[in-house]
N, CA and C of each residue as an Amber inpcrd file, in Angstrom:
protein
   426
 159.0260000 139.6320000  92.9530000 158.3190000 138.3600000  92.8980000
 156.9920000 138.5580000  92.1790000 156.6500000 137.6570000  91.3080000
 155.4030000 137.7230000  90.5520000 154.2220000 137.5230000  91.5020000
 153.2110000 138.3970000  91.3800000 152.0560000 138.3650000  92.2790000
 151.3500000 137.0130000  92.2290000 151.1720000 136.4340000  91.0380000
 150.4440000 135.1790000  90.9270000 151.1760000 134.0310000  91.6060000
 152.4840000 134.1380000  91.7270000 153.2590000 133.0690000  92.3340000
 153.3770000 133.2340000  93.8440000 152.9440000 134.3670000  94.3460000
 153.0230000 134.5950000  95.7890000 152.0110000 133.7310000  96.5200000
 152.4080000 133.2510000  97.6570000 151.5730000 132.3880000  98.4870000
 150.5730000 133.2450000  99.2630000 149.2850000 132.9130000  99.1310000
 148.2360000 133.6770000  99.8050000 148.4360000 133.6630000 101.3260000
 148.8910000 132.5410000 101.8730000 149.1620000 132.4660000 103.3190000
 150.2120000 133.4850000 103.7250000 151.2720000 133.5900000 102.9440000
 152.3430000 134.5370000 103.2570000 151.8470000 135.9790000 103.1420000
 150.9940000 136.2270000 102.1680000 150.4330000 137.5660000 101.9970000
 149.5790000 137.9380000 103.2100000 148.7540000 137.0150000 103.6570000
 147.9060000 137.2820000 104.8250000 148.7670000 137.5370000 106.0640000
 149.7940000 136.7390000 106.2660000 150.6790000 136.9390000 107.4160000
 151.3320000 138.3190000 107.3580000 151.7550000 138.7260000 106.1670000
 152.3640000 140.0490000 106.0140000 151.3610000 141.1560000 106.3170000
 150.1320000 140.9900000 105.8470000 149.0890000 141.9780000 106.1340000
 148.8550000 142.0530000 107.6390000 148.7600000 140.9000000 108.2890000
 148.4560000 140.8640000 109.7170000 149.5780000 141.4330000 110.5800000
 150.7900000 141.4820000 110.0550000 151.8710000 142.1380000 110.7940000
 151.6140000 143.6360000 110.9040000 150.9800000 144.2130000 109.8770000
 150.6590000 145.6420000 109.8820000 149.2560000 145.9320000 110.3960000
 148.3300000 145.0080000 110.2100000 146.9280000 145.2070000 110.5770000
 146.3880000 143.8970000 111.1370000 146.3690000 143.7880000 112.4490000
 145.9790000 142.5320000 113.0990000 144.5000000 142.4860000 113.4760000
 143.6950000 143.3850000 112.9330000 142.2750000 143.4300000 113.3020000
 141.4970000 142.1910000 112.8820000 141.8860000 141.5540000 111.7980000
 141.0860000 140.4720000 111.2260000 141.8810000 139.1770000 111.1780000
 141.2130000 138.0770000 111.4900000 141.8820000 136.7780000 111.4420000
 142.0260000 136.3240000 109.9910000 142.8630000 135.3410000 109.7930000
 143.0880000 134.8450000 108.4290000 141.8130000 134.2780000 107.8150000
 140.9180000 133.7420000 108.6450000 139.6600000 133.2080000 108.1340000
 138.8570000 134.2420000 107.3740000 138.9200000 135.4910000 107.8110000
 138.1890000 136.5620000 107.1310000 138.7320000 136.7760000 105.7210000
 140.0310000 136.6640000 105.5530000 140.6380000 136.8510000 104.2360000
 140.2930000 135.6910000 103.3010000 140.3350000 134.4740000 103.8340000
 139.9680000 133.3180000 103.0140000 138.4960000 133.3690000 102.6290000
 137.6480000 133.7540000 103.5840000 136.2250000 133.8720000 103.2830000
 136.0010000 134.9270000 102.2000000 136.6500000 136.0710000 102.3220000
 136.4620000 137.1380000 101.3310000 136.8720000 136.6590000  99.9450000
 137.9480000 135.9440000  99.8850000 138.4080000 135.4200000  98.5900000
 137.3690000 134.4700000  97.9900000 136.8020000 133.5890000  98.8190000
 135.7620000 132.6750000  98.3400000 134.4980000 133.4240000  97.9500000
 134.1230000 134.4140000  98.7550000 132.9130000 135.2040000  98.4680000
 133.0930000 136.0060000  97.1830000 134.2950000 136.4830000  96.9270000
 134.5630000 137.2060000  95.6840000 134.4030000 136.2630000  94.4900000
 134.9540000 135.0690000  94.5870000 134.7990000 134.0810000  93.5140000
 133.3180000 133.7700000  93.2830000 132.5770000 133.6090000  94.3690000
 131.1360000 133.3430000  94.2960000 130.4250000 134.5010000  93.5930000
 130.7640000 135.7200000  93.9680000 130.1240000 136.9080000  93.3920000
 130.4470000 137.0500000  91.9210000 131.6880000 136.8290000  91.5590000
 132.0910000 136.9260000  90.1540000 131.3550000 135.8770000  89.3260000
 131.3290000 134.6610000  89.8330000 130.6400000 133.5890000  89.1090000
 129.1680000 133.9330000  88.9210000 128.5430000 134.4510000  89.9660000
 127.1320000 134.8160000  89.9120000 126.9010000 136.0190000  88.9980000
 127.7810000 137.0120000  89.0730000 127.6040000 138.2530000  88.3040000
 127.9050000 138.0970000  86.8270000 128.8050000 137.1980000  86.5090000
 129.2450000 137.0860000  85.1230000 128.7860000 135.8020000  84.4630000
 127.7050000 135.2620000  84.9600000 127.1120000 134.0890000  84.3300000
 126.8060000 134.4600000  82.8790000 127.3910000 133.7650000  81.9490000
 127.2830000 134.1460000  80.5390000 125.8600000 134.1190000  80.0030000
 125.0100000 133.3030000  80.6060000 123.6350000 133.2220000  80.1120000
 122.7910000 134.4160000  80.5360000 123.1080000 134.9980000  81.7020000
 122.2490000 136.0590000  82.2320000 122.8960000 137.4330000  82.2340000
 124.1790000 137.5090000  81.9870000 124.8670000 138.7870000  82.1300000
 125.1110000 139.4580000  80.7920000 124.8610000 140.7610000  80.7700000
 125.1880000 141.5510000  79.5830000 126.2040000 142.6240000  79.9620000
 126.9760000 142.3590000  81.0180000 127.9680000 143.3150000  81.5170000
 129.1080000 143.4610000  80.5150000 129.5910000 144.6830000  80.3960000
 130.7350000 144.9410000  79.5350000 132.0410000 144.8420000  80.3110000
 131.9850000 145.1110000  81.5930000 133.1710000 145.1080000  82.4360000
 133.1220000 143.9270000  83.3930000 134.2780000 143.4440000  83.7910000
 134.3280000 142.3640000  84.7670000 134.6340000 142.9130000  86.1550000
 134.4180000 144.1900000  86.3530000 134.6630000 144.8250000  87.6440000
 133.4800000 144.5890000  88.5760000 133.7730000 144.3040000  89.8290000
 132.7510000 144.1440000  90.8680000 132.8170000 145.3680000  91.7630000
 131.6960000 146.0350000  91.9470000 131.6660000 147.1990000  92.8440000
 131.6280000 146.7300000  94.2950000 131.8920000 147.6490000  95.2020000
 131.8130000 147.3320000  96.6210000 130.4370000 146.8290000  97.0100000
 129.3920000 147.4730000  96.5070000 128.0250000 147.0560000  96.8310000
 127.7160000 145.6700000  96.2660000 128.1920000 145.3860000  95.0540000
 127.9800000 144.0550000  94.4790000 128.6940000 142.9910000  95.3060000
 129.9090000 143.3060000  95.7480000 130.6470000 142.3530000  96.5710000
 129.9390000 142.1290000  97.9010000 129.4270000 143.1970000  98.5060000
 128.6990000 143.0390000  99.7670000 127.4730000 142.1400000  99.6010000
 126.7710000 142.2890000  98.4940000 125.6190000 141.4150000  98.2360000
 126.0820000 139.9690000  98.0590000 127.1780000 139.7810000  97.3580000
 127.7260000 138.4380000  97.1860000 128.1620000 137.8400000  98.5110000
 128.7980000 138.6490000  99.3540000 129.2090000 138.2030000 100.6850000
 127.9900000 137.7490000 101.4760000 126.9320000 138.5530000 101.4290000
 125.7120000 138.2310000 102.1740000 125.1440000 136.8880000 101.7210000
 124.9670000 136.7210000 100.4280000 124.3690000 135.4850000  99.9080000
 125.2610000 134.2740000 100.1650000 126.5510000 134.4460000  99.9620000
 127.4860000 133.3430000 100.1730000 127.5270000 132.9470000 101.6480000
 127.5750000 133.9300000 102.5420000 127.6250000 133.6440000 103.9800000
 126.3620000 132.9360000 104.4480000 125.2120000 133.4240000 104.0120000
 123.9550000 132.7960000 104.4260000 123.8400000 131.3770000 103.8770000
 124.3000000 131.1800000 102.6510000 124.2530000 129.8620000 102.0370000
 125.2330000 128.9000000 102.7050000 126.4290000 129.3820000 102.9610000
 127.4810000 128.5040000 103.4850000 127.3940000 128.2900000 104.9930000
 127.1180000 129.3540000 105.7440000 127.1810000 129.2710000 107.2010000
 125.8360000 129.4130000 107.9030000 124.8110000 129.8430000 107.1930000
 123.4840000 129.9660000 107.7860000 123.4940000 130.7650000 109.0770000
 122.8960000 130.2300000 110.1300000 122.7650000 130.9770000 111.3730000
 124.0900000 131.2170000 112.0980000 125.1610000 130.5690000 111.6720000
 126.4600000 130.7590000 112.3250000 127.2680000 131.9030000 111.7180000
 126.8220000 132.4710000 110.6120000 127.5960000 133.5060000 109.9230000
 127.9240000 134.6810000 110.8390000 126.9400000 135.1690000 111.5490000
 127.1370000 136.3480000 112.4040000 128.2290000 136.1070000 113.4490000
 128.1400000 134.9950000 114.1510000 129.1270000 134.6860000 115.1920000
 130.5030000 134.3970000 114.5910000 130.5190000 133.7570000 113.4510000
 131.7880000 133.4780000 112.7840000 132.4770000 134.7730000 112.3700000
 131.7110000 135.6850000 111.7820000 132.2860000 136.9840000 111.4150000
 132.8550000 137.6870000 112.6360000 132.1050000 137.6850000 113.7260000
 132.5820000 138.3200000 114.9590000 133.8940000 137.6950000 115.4190000
 133.9910000 136.3700000 115.3400000 135.2190000 135.6910000 115.7790000
 136.4120000 136.0650000 114.9020000 136.1410000 136.4680000 113.6640000
 137.1990000 136.9060000 112.7510000 137.5230000 138.3890000 112.9090000
 136.7530000 139.1120000 113.7330000 136.9540000 140.5510000 113.8930000
 136.1510000 141.3790000 112.9070000 135.2480000 140.7500000 112.1840000
 134.4300000 141.4280000 111.1770000 133.0550000 141.6950000 111.7900000
 132.7700000 142.9790000 112.0410000 131.5340000 143.3520000 112.7220000
 130.5670000 144.1440000 111.8620000 131.0230000 144.5480000 110.6850000
 130.1670000 145.3430000 109.8040000 130.7420000 145.3290000 108.3890000
 130.0130000 145.9330000 107.4810000 130.4370000 145.9570000 106.0680000
 131.7310000 146.7320000 105.8730000 131.9310000 147.7520000 106.6680000
 133.1580000 148.5480000 106.5720000 134.3910000 147.6650000 106.8140000
 134.2600000 146.6870000 107.7280000 135.3760000 145.7680000 107.9650000
 135.7270000 144.9840000 106.7080000 134.7100000 144.5580000 105.9480000
 135.0160000 143.8730000 104.6890000 135.7250000 144.8140000 103.7200000
 135.3440000 146.0820000 103.7170000 136.0420000 147.0600000 102.8870000
 137.5020000 147.1820000 103.2830000 137.7790000 147.1790000 104.5830000
 139.1690000 147.2440000 105.0510000 139.9610000 146.0250000 104.5790000
 139.3390000 144.8650000 104.6390000 140.0010000 143.6390000 104.1860000
 140.2740000 143.7150000 102.6860000 139.2890000 144.1560000 101.9240000
 139.4640000 144.2980000 100.4750000 140.6370000 145.2260000 100.1780000
 140.6870000 146.3580000 100.8320000 141.7420000 147.3210000 100.5190000
 143.0950000 146.9190000 101.0920000 143.1270000 146.0740000 102.1200000
 144.3990000 145.4720000 102.5230000 144.9250000 144.5890000 101.3970000
 144.0170000 143.8470000 100.7570000 144.4150000 142.9860000  99.6340000
 144.7570000 143.8060000  98.3880000 144.0770000 144.9280000  98.1970000
 144.4210000 145.8260000  97.0860000 145.8290000 146.3860000  97.2930000
 146.1150000 146.8010000  98.5190000 147.4390000 147.3640000  98.8220000
 148.5600000 146.3650000  98.5730000 148.2610000 145.0670000  98.7290000
 149.2570000 144.0160000  98.4590000 149.1950000 143.5220000  97.0230000
 148.3940000 144.1710000  96.2200000 148.2310000 143.8520000  94.8000000
 147.6710000 142.4530000  94.5580000 146.8980000 141.9510000  95.5250000
 146.1990000 140.6840000  95.3380000 144.9120000 140.9530000  94.5740000
 144.2570000 142.0690000  94.8940000 143.0490000 142.5020000  94.1990000
 143.3320000 143.8090000  93.4860000 142.5890000 144.0390000  92.4270000
 142.7180000 145.2910000  91.6980000 141.5710000 146.2210000  92.0160000
 141.7210000 147.4540000  91.6170000 140.6580000 148.4430000  91.7930000
 140.7170000 149.4110000  90.6380000 139.5940000 150.1300000  90.4490000
 139.6330000 151.2000000  89.4600000 139.6370000 152.5360000  90.1910000
 139.7020000 153.6170000  89.4490000 139.8480000 154.9490000  90.0490000
 138.6420000 155.3630000  90.8880000 137.5060000 154.7280000  90.6950000
 136.3050000 155.0820000  91.4550000 136.1360000 154.2650000  92.7350000
 136.9300000 153.2260000  92.9150000 136.7890000 152.3680000  94.0890000
 137.3870000 153.0270000  95.3220000 136.6960000 152.8410000  96.4430000
 137.1200000 153.4530000  97.6950000 136.6250000 152.6090000  98.8600000
 137.3300000 152.6360000  99.9880000 136.8090000 151.9540000 101.1780000
 135.4210000 152.4640000 101.5840000 135.0950000 153.6890000 101.2120000
 133.7840000 154.2510000 101.5380000 132.6510000 153.4940000 100.8460000
 132.9670000 152.7700000  99.7800000 131.9550000 151.9860000  99.0700000
 131.3260000 150.9260000  99.9780000 132.0140000 150.5950000 101.0610000
 131.5530000 149.5320000 101.9530000 130.8650000 150.0690000 103.2050000
 130.8120000 151.3770000 103.3440000 130.2340000 151.9750000 104.5460000
 128.7090000 151.9100000 104.5690000 128.0780000 151.9220000 103.4270000
 126.6180000 151.9240000 103.3740000 126.1070000 150.5450000 102.9880000
 126.5320000 149.5770000 103.7370000 126.0980000 148.2130000 103.4870000
 124.8600000 147.8980000 104.2880000 124.8380000 146.7480000 104.8770000
 123.6800000 146.2870000 105.6270000 124.0520000 146.1020000 107.0890000
 123.0180000 146.0100000 107.9020000 123.1760000 145.7650000 109.3220000
 123.4430000 144.2730000 109.5210000 124.5740000 143.9420000 110.1000000
 124.9550000 142.5290000 110.2490000 123.9560000 141.7480000 111.0880000
 123.5520000 142.3180000 112.1990000 122.6410000 141.6000000 113.0820000
 121.3240000 141.2910000 112.3660000 120.7880000 142.2920000 111.6900000
 119.5200000 142.1190000 110.9700000 119.6800000 141.1290000 109.8120000
 120.7730000 141.2180000 109.1000000 120.9970000 140.3850000 107.9210000
 121.3180000 138.9350000 108.2690000 122.1600000 138.7320000 109.2900000
 122.6620000 137.3850000 109.5500000 122.0270000 136.6870000 110.7530000
 121.2860000 137.4120000 111.5850000 120.6350000 136.7610000 112.7230000
 119.1180000 136.6800000 112.5800000 118.4900000 137.7690000 112.1480000
 117.0220000 137.8060000 112.1010000 116.3810000 136.7150000 111.2520000
 116.9530000 136.3390000 110.1060000 116.2890000 135.2800000 109.3320000
 116.1830000 133.9450000 110.0780000 117.0160000 133.7700000 111.1000000
 117.0550000 132.5030000 111.8210000 116.4570000 132.5980000 113.2190000
 116.0230000 133.7900000 113.6050000 115.4440000 133.9820000 114.9400000
 114.0770000 133.3270000 115.0110000 113.7470000 132.8000000 116.1680000
 112.4100000 132.2140000 116.3200000 111.3410000 133.2910000 116.1390000
 110.2730000 132.9170000 115.5440000 109.1650000 133.8520000 115.3400000
 108.4420000 134.0570000 116.6590000 108.2140000 135.3060000 117.0120000
 107.6020000 135.6060000 118.3090000 106.1050000 135.3500000 118.3170000
 105.4940000 135.2190000 117.1560000 104.0550000 135.0300000 117.1170000
 103.6390000 133.5500000 117.1570000 104.5840000 132.6780000 117.3900000
 104.2660000 131.2590000 117.4720000 103.6340000 130.9830000 118.8440000
 102.5110000 130.3280000 118.8210000 101.8720000 129.9520000 120.0800000
 101.8350000 128.4380000 120.1670000 102.1030000 127.9860000 121.3360000
 102.1000000 126.5490000 121.5530000 100.7170000 126.1170000 121.9980000
 100.2600000 125.0490000 121.4340000  98.9580000 124.5080000 121.8260000
  99.1540000 123.5180000 122.9590000  98.1400000 123.4800000 123.7960000
  98.1920000 122.4940000 124.8690000  98.0250000 121.1070000 124.2510000
  98.7600000 120.1670000 124.7630000  98.6050000 118.8130000 124.2180000
  97.2360000 118.2540000 124.5680000  96.7410000 117.4380000 123.6890000
  95.4490000 116.7960000 123.9390000  95.6280000 115.6910000 124.9770000
  94.6990000 115.6110000 125.8390000  94.7110000 114.5460000 126.8270000
  93.6680000 113.5250000 126.4180000  94.0710000 112.3220000 126.2850000
  93.1470000 111.2740000 125.8700000  92.6620000 110.4930000 127.0430000
C-alpha cells in the first residue's frame, strides 16, 4: 500500500497496538507541530537553509512554541493526559512514525536527539504561574 494513501488514523491504531504509551492526540499534535515547525523554519523570506530536514532540537523548539501558542497554560496538563511527560516522549512518538514510514530520517537522526530538551514543568507551567512578588493593597475606605 502506498504510504501517502494510508489513513493516519489506521497508522496510529497500528502503532498503539504495539506501543500504547501515548494517546492518539499526541500523534495528531506532533503532526501539527511538525507542520508548524517546517513552515516557520522554511519561510522563504528568512531562510537560507539548503536542506528541508528538521533536527530533533528544531522540532522540540517548534513543539514548544506551537503548544504555548495553541494551548497556553493547558499544554502541560494536556501533554500529561496524552502520556507525554518529557521531550524524550516526543522522540519516541517521532520514531514510532519513522518506523511506520510516515516520517523520514537521515543517518544522523536518533531518539537520543530528544533527550536533551527542556523541562516540561518549567517550560509549560512557569510562564503562567502567578508571580509571588505581587502584593495586594488594602482597599481604600471612603
